[in-house]
Legacy VTK file of the C-alpha trace (Angstrom):
# vtk DataFile Version 3.0
C-alpha trace
ASCII
DATASET POLYDATA
POINTS 474 float
56.879 3.881 -10.044
60.280 4.615 -11.517
63.315 3.119 -9.880
66.612 4.744 -9.081
68.724 4.903 -12.216
71.927 4.549 -10.251
71.921 1.467 -8.100
74.999 1.468 -5.908
76.002 -1.713 -4.229
74.457 -2.074 -0.826
76.708 -0.776 1.885
75.266 -3.189 4.395
78.178 -5.563 3.811
80.900 -2.921 3.759
81.577 -1.572 7.211
84.365 0.735 6.053
82.119 2.193 3.350
79.385 2.849 5.878
81.808 4.590 8.240
83.162 6.745 5.414
79.691 7.642 4.166
78.366 8.415 7.645
81.415 10.559 8.413
80.898 12.576 5.242
77.176 13.074 5.851
77.674 13.944 9.533
80.253 16.613 8.666
77.864 17.980 6.012
75.116 18.282 8.628
77.621 19.815 11.074
78.392 22.435 8.427
74.726 23.422 8.200
74.086 23.235 11.949
77.016 25.547 12.709
75.529 28.123 10.330
72.185 27.837 12.117
73.225 27.870 15.772
76.853 28.890 16.235
76.130 32.605 15.771
73.563 32.943 18.578
76.078 34.020 21.263
78.021 36.132 18.740
75.173 38.462 17.755
76.148 41.201 20.209
79.766 41.066 19.015
78.545 41.363 15.411
76.438 44.371 16.363
79.385 46.106 18.048
82.049 45.289 15.450
79.845 46.387 12.538
78.584 49.413 14.462
74.924 48.650 13.806
71.728 47.855 15.715
70.406 44.656 17.229
67.452 44.838 14.823
69.724 44.904 11.774
71.728 41.947 13.049
68.478 40.135 13.800
67.422 40.734 10.206
70.540 38.913 8.977
69.388 35.863 10.930
65.905 36.126 9.416
67.441 36.367 5.940
69.467 33.192 6.566
66.515 31.102 7.731
64.272 32.471 4.971
66.872 31.552 2.363
67.288 28.111 3.951
63.539 27.526 3.722
63.340 28.653 0.083
66.277 26.555 -1.098
64.807 23.552 0.716
61.786 23.627 -1.583
63.585 22.829 -4.824
67.223 21.762 -4.347
66.328 18.165 -3.360
64.269 17.876 -6.577
67.102 19.405 -8.611
69.404 16.810 -7.048
67.064 14.031 -8.219
67.602 15.256 -11.774
71.283 16.265 -11.990
72.784 14.094 -9.227
72.619 14.213 -5.444
76.334 14.131 -4.689
76.944 16.869 -7.238
74.220 19.144 -5.850
75.118 18.545 -2.181
78.790 19.279 -2.877
77.806 22.459 -4.725
75.532 23.544 -1.868
78.326 23.098 0.669
80.821 24.932 -1.554
78.489 27.930 -1.922
77.939 27.826 1.845
81.703 27.959 2.427
82.028 30.943 0.071
79.122 32.604 1.911
80.964 32.113 5.207
84.025 33.839 3.757
81.876 36.717 2.459
80.302 37.090 5.915
83.725 36.991 7.596
84.954 39.763 5.306
81.781 41.881 5.697
82.373 45.542 6.469
78.672 46.388 6.760
75.294 44.719 7.257
74.514 44.643 3.518
77.572 42.530 2.767
76.752 40.346 5.761
73.235 39.836 4.357
74.693 38.627 1.045
76.909 36.176 2.883
74.067 34.853 5.004
71.856 34.328 1.927
74.644 32.266 0.369
74.966 30.287 3.589
71.225 29.621 3.428
71.841 27.418 0.381
72.694 24.729 2.967
69.056 24.712 4.129
68.146 21.273 2.708
71.405 19.547 3.748
69.658 17.248 6.258
67.005 15.826 3.884
69.632 15.587 1.137
71.907 13.549 3.409
69.030 11.277 4.420
68.085 10.660 0.774
71.707 9.819 -0.091
71.923 7.469 2.872
68.681 5.772 1.823
69.968 5.114 -1.707
73.146 3.478 -0.379
71.920 1.583 2.674
69.208 -0.742 1.472
68.288 -2.644 4.628
65.441 -0.640 6.195
66.223 -1.457 9.845
69.866 -0.446 9.479
68.921 2.684 7.533
66.515 3.733 10.295
69.228 3.496 12.951
71.772 5.405 10.862
69.153 8.002 9.871
68.478 8.686 13.545
72.180 9.311 14.181
72.345 11.841 11.351
69.121 13.627 12.267
69.943 13.875 15.988
72.723 16.345 15.120
70.120 18.683 13.620
68.926 19.748 17.086
72.322 21.178 17.956
75.716 19.585 18.482
75.133 18.930 22.206
75.244 22.692 22.778
78.971 22.757 21.951
78.305 24.757 18.776
76.816 27.687 20.701
79.467 27.518 23.427
82.292 27.453 20.859
80.702 30.329 18.969
80.599 32.431 22.128
84.214 31.624 22.970
85.465 32.456 19.471
83.495 35.712 19.296
84.645 36.757 22.759
88.319 36.061 22.123
88.833 36.629 18.400
85.788 38.561 17.183
82.750 37.408 15.222
84.740 36.917 11.996
86.518 33.936 13.541
83.137 32.203 13.903
82.509 32.443 10.160
86.043 31.245 9.397
85.416 28.179 11.566
82.176 27.544 9.662
83.994 27.881 6.335
86.647 25.335 7.334
83.999 22.772 8.295
82.040 23.414 5.079
85.156 22.897 2.919
85.951 19.679 4.816
82.377 18.544 4.153
82.765 19.199 0.401
85.900 17.033 0.269
84.384 14.179 2.293
81.069 14.133 0.407
82.869 14.115 -2.942
85.199 11.246 -2.098
83.124 9.170 0.356
79.676 9.028 -1.262
78.337 7.672 -4.542
76.342 9.561 -7.139
72.653 8.753 -7.580
69.634 10.302 -9.265
66.049 9.471 -10.175
65.398 7.516 -13.374
65.129 9.395 -16.631
66.261 12.913 -17.473
63.297 15.246 -16.904
63.844 18.963 -17.143
63.675 21.002 -13.968
60.269 22.634 -13.521
61.513 26.176 -12.946
58.049 27.711 -13.412
56.836 25.559 -10.530
59.895 26.505 -8.458
59.316 30.258 -8.939
55.577 30.238 -8.228
55.865 27.948 -5.199
58.812 30.016 -3.975
56.807 33.251 -4.176
53.857 31.623 -2.388
56.082 30.251 0.343
58.087 33.472 0.763
54.879 35.520 1.048
53.522 33.183 3.723
56.862 33.245 5.550
57.044 37.063 5.508
53.435 37.254 6.724
54.370 35.086 9.694
57.417 37.245 10.431
55.187 40.317 10.416
52.621 38.641 12.689
55.425 37.994 15.206
55.538 41.759 15.845
52.093 41.328 17.479
50.692 44.767 18.375
53.216 46.486 16.087
52.398 44.261 13.114
51.215 45.905 9.899
47.929 44.047 9.385
47.440 45.454 5.901
50.817 44.059 4.871
49.911 40.711 6.430
46.643 40.619 4.484
48.402 41.484 1.203
51.057 38.824 1.758
48.431 36.180 2.535
46.548 37.033 -0.665
49.783 36.894 -2.698
50.638 33.516 -1.151
47.184 32.130 -1.987
47.198 33.454 -5.569
50.652 32.096 -6.392
49.867 28.730 -4.833
46.829 28.471 -7.120
49.062 29.422 -10.078
51.609 26.810 -8.952
48.881 24.156 -8.720
47.657 24.877 -12.242
51.193 24.795 -13.640
51.866 21.429 -12.015
48.661 19.953 -13.464
49.869 20.637 -17.001
53.524 19.615 -16.670
54.754 16.234 -17.886
57.557 16.343 -15.289
56.303 18.680 -12.542
58.329 19.682 -9.517
55.531 18.152 -7.448
52.704 16.198 -9.028
49.256 17.389 -7.924
48.489 13.678 -7.552
51.070 13.519 -4.761
49.946 16.831 -3.251
46.458 15.388 -2.789
47.745 12.330 -0.947
47.910 12.016 2.839
51.603 11.215 2.607
52.058 14.881 1.652
49.507 16.959 3.515
49.230 14.618 6.511
52.985 14.744 7.148
53.353 18.472 6.433
50.448 19.354 8.737
51.869 17.221 11.548
55.325 18.759 11.136
53.897 22.295 11.070
51.801 21.766 14.212
54.643 20.035 16.069
57.129 22.803 15.346
54.602 25.523 16.161
53.859 23.854 19.475
57.386 23.207 20.704
59.991 25.399 18.994
59.378 28.684 20.823
59.090 26.888 24.167
62.720 25.816 24.169
64.139 28.639 22.061
62.262 31.503 23.673
59.920 30.886 26.593
62.129 28.667 28.775
65.229 30.917 28.395
62.984 33.921 29.157
61.752 32.265 32.369
65.342 31.503 33.358
66.409 35.130 32.886
63.313 36.731 34.464
64.403 38.639 37.564
60.906 38.788 39.055
59.573 35.240 38.766
62.560 33.363 37.321
66.066 32.737 38.592
67.666 35.830 36.991
70.263 33.851 35.059
72.622 35.844 32.873
72.457 35.581 29.095
75.972 34.130 29.088
75.071 31.133 31.273
71.378 30.522 30.558
72.182 27.977 27.831
73.819 25.647 30.345
70.477 25.091 32.111
68.249 25.187 29.032
69.595 24.685 25.503
72.624 22.544 26.389
70.640 19.792 28.209
68.001 19.963 25.450
70.539 19.560 22.628
72.679 17.022 24.507
69.763 14.712 25.309
68.431 15.065 21.779
71.819 14.048 20.411
72.207 11.109 22.791
68.653 9.790 22.514
68.450 10.055 18.716
70.136 6.684 18.072
67.866 5.089 20.693
64.833 6.469 18.871
66.196 4.978 15.659
66.495 1.539 17.247
62.946 1.835 18.594
61.645 2.920 15.187
63.291 -0.060 13.488
61.415 -2.313 15.928
58.064 -0.566 16.445
57.822 1.684 13.373
58.145 5.425 12.741
54.519 6.186 13.527
54.449 4.595 16.977
57.720 6.243 18.040
56.582 9.624 16.669
53.354 9.439 18.686
55.213 8.409 21.832
57.495 11.414 21.383
54.516 13.731 20.898
52.738 12.378 23.998
55.814 12.989 26.164
56.277 16.424 24.541
52.693 17.305 25.556
53.465 16.231 29.118
56.640 18.308 28.992
54.716 21.391 27.876
52.168 20.856 30.657
55.033 20.499 33.146
56.092 23.922 31.872
53.033 25.371 33.635
54.537 24.180 36.918
57.949 25.547 35.890
56.434 28.967 35.191
55.114 29.203 38.759
57.919 27.280 40.505
61.066 28.284 38.692
64.396 26.862 39.783
67.488 25.657 38.012
66.328 22.097 38.682
62.896 22.554 37.065
64.465 24.333 34.081
66.849 21.426 33.556
63.998 18.908 33.891
61.840 20.501 31.174
64.900 20.852 28.942
65.742 17.164 29.391
62.146 16.012 28.799
61.710 18.025 25.600
65.254 17.184 24.499
64.385 13.480 24.602
60.785 13.693 23.390
61.096 16.299 20.632
64.759 16.796 19.619
65.636 13.143 20.137
62.399 11.521 18.973
59.620 13.477 17.215
61.991 15.625 15.154
63.868 12.552 13.964
60.739 10.571 13.106
59.245 13.484 11.136
62.450 13.833 9.107
62.601 10.085 8.591
58.999 9.873 7.401
59.754 12.524 4.783
62.242 10.093 3.253
60.444 6.755 3.523
57.118 8.156 2.277
58.627 9.759 -0.833
57.747 8.111 -4.163
60.644 6.567 -6.081
60.192 8.856 -9.074
60.351 12.070 -7.032
62.307 11.407 -3.862
63.188 15.052 -3.284
59.829 16.812 -3.172
58.523 15.578 0.205
61.750 16.018 2.229
62.110 19.498 0.725
58.546 20.558 1.505
58.856 18.995 4.949
61.938 21.141 5.594
59.835 24.139 4.580
57.157 23.069 7.080
59.808 22.911 9.817
60.898 26.479 9.025
57.348 27.818 8.784
56.458 26.164 12.086
59.489 27.697 13.786
58.404 31.184 12.755
54.743 30.592 13.539
55.667 29.207 16.962
57.004 32.550 18.155
53.964 34.368 16.761
51.347 32.081 18.365
53.010 31.242 21.694
54.215 34.776 22.324
50.761 36.153 21.485
49.271 33.876 24.169
52.047 34.796 26.579
51.659 38.545 26.135
47.850 38.409 26.305
47.785 36.587 29.640
50.798 38.385 31.114
48.787 41.622 31.007
46.136 40.035 33.277
47.945 37.384 35.304
51.505 38.666 35.433
54.666 37.300 33.847
54.306 33.815 35.357
50.731 33.570 34.063
51.949 34.594 30.600
54.632 31.921 30.557
52.064 29.339 31.680
49.663 30.422 28.909
52.396 29.895 26.315
52.947 26.380 27.684
49.210 25.622 27.488
49.074 26.840 23.887
52.105 24.697 23.053
50.443 21.634 24.620
47.246 22.245 22.605
49.172 22.498 19.329
51.161 19.356 20.151
47.902 17.535 20.912
46.624 18.581 17.467
49.885 17.288 15.971
49.310 13.979 17.738
45.823 13.810 16.204
47.033 14.623 12.683
49.826 12.033 12.988
47.115 9.384 12.559
46.520 10.791 9.063
50.073 9.917 7.978
49.939 6.649 6.021
52.412 3.822 6.369
54.983 3.591 3.588
53.351 0.531 2.039
49.977 2.335 1.887
51.278 5.737 0.730
50.432 5.268 -2.956
46.798 4.539 -2.141
46.279 7.170 0.575
LINES 1 475
474 0 1 2 3 4 5 6 7 8 9 10 11 12 13 14 15 16 17 18 19 20 21 22 23 24 25 26 27 28 29 30 31 32 33 34 35 36 37 38 39 40 41 42 43 44 45 46 47 48 49 50 51 52 53 54 55 56 57 58 59 60 61 62 63 64 65 66 67 68 69 70 71 72 73 74 75 76 77 78 79 80 81 82 83 84 85 86 87 88 89 90 91 92 93 94 95 96 97 98 99 100 101 102 103 104 105 106 107 108 109 110 111 112 113 114 115 116 117 118 119 120 121 122 123 124 125 126 127 128 129 130 131 132 133 134 135 136 137 138 139 140 141 142 143 144 145 146 147 148 149 150 151 152 153 154 155 156 157 158 159 160 161 162 163 164 165 166 167 168 169 170 171 172 173 174 175 176 177 178 179 180 181 182 183 184 185 186 187 188 189 190 191 192 193 194 195 196 197 198 199 200 201 202 203 204 205 206 207 208 209 210 211 212 213 214 215 216 217 218 219 220 221 222 223 224 225 226 227 228 229 230 231 232 233 234 235 236 237 238 239 240 241 242 243 244 245 246 247 248 249 250 251 252 253 254 255 256 257 258 259 260 261 262 263 264 265 266 267 268 269 270 271 272 273 274 275 276 277 278 279 280 281 282 283 284 285 286 287 288 289 290 291 292 293 294 295 296 297 298 299 300 301 302 303 304 305 306 307 308 309 310 311 312 313 314 315 316 317 318 319 320 321 322 323 324 325 326 327 328 329 330 331 332 333 334 335 336 337 338 339 340 341 342 343 344 345 346 347 348 349 350 351 352 353 354 355 356 357 358 359 360 361 362 363 364 365 366 367 368 369 370 371 372 373 374 375 376 377 378 379 380 381 382 383 384 385 386 387 388 389 390 391 392 393 394 395 396 397 398 399 400 401 402 403 404 405 406 407 408 409 410 411 412 413 414 415 416 417 418 419 420 421 422 423 424 425 426 427 428 429 430 431 432 433 434 435 436 437 438 439 440 441 442 443 444 445 446 447 448 449 450 451 452 453 454 455 456 457 458 459 460 461 462 463 464 465 466 467 468 469 470 471 472 473
């Protein structure tokens, strides 16, 4: 295995250096997280100020997350080759420019362009974790610091959404993008001056043929999932065509990688359990839990018939805010536990509690109250946002081979995004199917059962993920 060509001095002995590095990386992750979550309460304001439809505004969100997923596939690998600090700084700068474009948008088309540019920040989290890993050499300390960084990825304790709503309500949606731009520019400055450059050994050329073919395969699969989410209104012919395109281009990608001296992803690594075991676990976990907290639970809270009829402006306080806050607070605890018991054990503990949380959701569906909504939000905030999510991100770093540290975190980020989209398709399909027979409460309960089943499958596949010391032989 090749070693890192740039070997910065360990930061374990330099407290000030660690604080500076962590500050820079945290602000970088803040910059991405604001782009992902701060707009949620501002969507109606965007619709009104741009004089468009909710569907068009929703499409701008889809464009952002699609772009984030695509850029996640190859930017970490590009950073291995040309320099991680350089690429991360460039990503954040383009994100800031995208925020300005979005703030200046006079129509949805211009807003789309801005959101695509903002999507360049998609792989910020894995990039930050890789940079941390190259500069903090003691594994136990790295694990604790990694957990702090990753815990922000579930939402900044709900403050991001609350601030976005306040800004949009008082100053219009453009102020939200300006706030994002300021944070992104601050992140560029801090990353440039507070982190050290590093890259993988050697100077291989970027495998752009692999990037394009894998990108087309991934985009086709992603668009197929988005179409499936329309359920009864989905164009099944389009879905079938997209699936075929995805399969064909993945085969082309595989054959390209077999012949390359410096492939984007070696087929040798793709065959190993460190790759497909982790990606499958991440995909199943996200599919099982994402739509529960980002769709089903808020829907229960706002249901006037069997819920508590909460307004859209306050529903986050009983659902997403406790979820994000507990995830943020428990993340460092999960890191300490992982440094003592290992990533795998903590991941499985988080998945077990997440399964119990989803099963508790059946009770919530039939016995809705503010208290039960808060309880399920707290349980899943600790078990998924504060534990499983962090361990899955961490495993993407520690399982990566030294000569290609970027491929697994990037593909893992893609699995997170695919799972998020698939979650709404699968859980909502179960919910709608049973709601027609057993009423709204029965539909919500069915979604919870489906989520629990998928999380149980994720728990099973987690046993396929090798330990770091066994990854090369898996």
